[in-house]
Phi, psi and omega in degrees: 000316180297317181298318180295319180295321180295320179296319179295322179295316180297320179295322179294319179296316179296323179295317179294320182295332180294333181257007181292151180295143178300151177299139182298136179298133185255118180295135182094348177235300180279334180201165174229159175276139175290129186301320176235098181307143184247151176294151181258165182253012185251011176063238183282349180269146178290126184273128170249105186265124178247122172263129183213173174218129184303328184270000179285121180297327179290321177296318179297317181293326182283334190306314179300315179294323179294318179299318179294319180295321182295333179293339180253011181297133179303153183295338180267013178235154183214134177280143171224112182271138178228114176289118182287152177226096179261341179217167181301324184283359174271343185299317180304318179298320179296319180291324175300313182302308185289332176291315178297324178298313181294328180278355182073024184248007187295313181300324182284325191247354182306308181293326181294330176294316175303312182298322180301314181290314193262333183256315185266353180055042177266124182275086181288356174286342177275117184306321181293317178295317179300315181300317178294319180295318179299316179299323179293339179273004177084021180252139178299118185297317181298318180294318178300311184294327178296316179289317182302321183268004184284158178295323182295321178292318176300319181295318179298318179297320179290326176297320177297321178297318179293324180295319177299320179294319180301319181276355180072027179289127183252346181201170181230155359284148179218151184231142173236127180256118176055031177072008187236328189234132182249137176209167179196166179294329179294335177277316185281337177094343179200160179294313178301321180293325178303314182290328174298316181293318178300318178301316182291324180290328175295317177299318180297314180295323179297316180297320180292323178294327181275356179085009179269149178282119182282354178096354179226000000 
């Protein structure tokens, strides 16, 4: 009887712990403050800035969880993805992103670009390979290549590179919340914890926008 009661008690404790509030995000460990806060591009919405690289294995691994998390993003928050450019061989991925964005195909093909690099081993950095892959996705190859090779697309990619530098981003994936707080999975230690911290930083940014003291 005692053993059964003890087992029931242990099960109850585990059940309660599953619904316990996440541990409070700790500044200097889970996140850091941006030394010089930057203006956001999302207006009244709290900006969640993601720096990524299509060929980054960590970005690829994070993408499914990030997609699931974004489905629960509060209405007053908005994701803004920025393809980082730390080296010349990062530029093609950034140009792919901005070209798909201009064509209105980003939502449909963003994940497929990751899969092309990481699952199908398709070298989209090769212009000839990229053109063939794009055509298979039902996009006019000539139109894609015209935008991809345009000065405006190159400029957008370079702006993203400068933004990463402004925030002091040294690796990807990395996140900036509302131009003030930086975090990453390497800081939080795990993917689930990353999303917990992002949730808390959104709450923090919301409180600051409303003029309320967030307690920190």
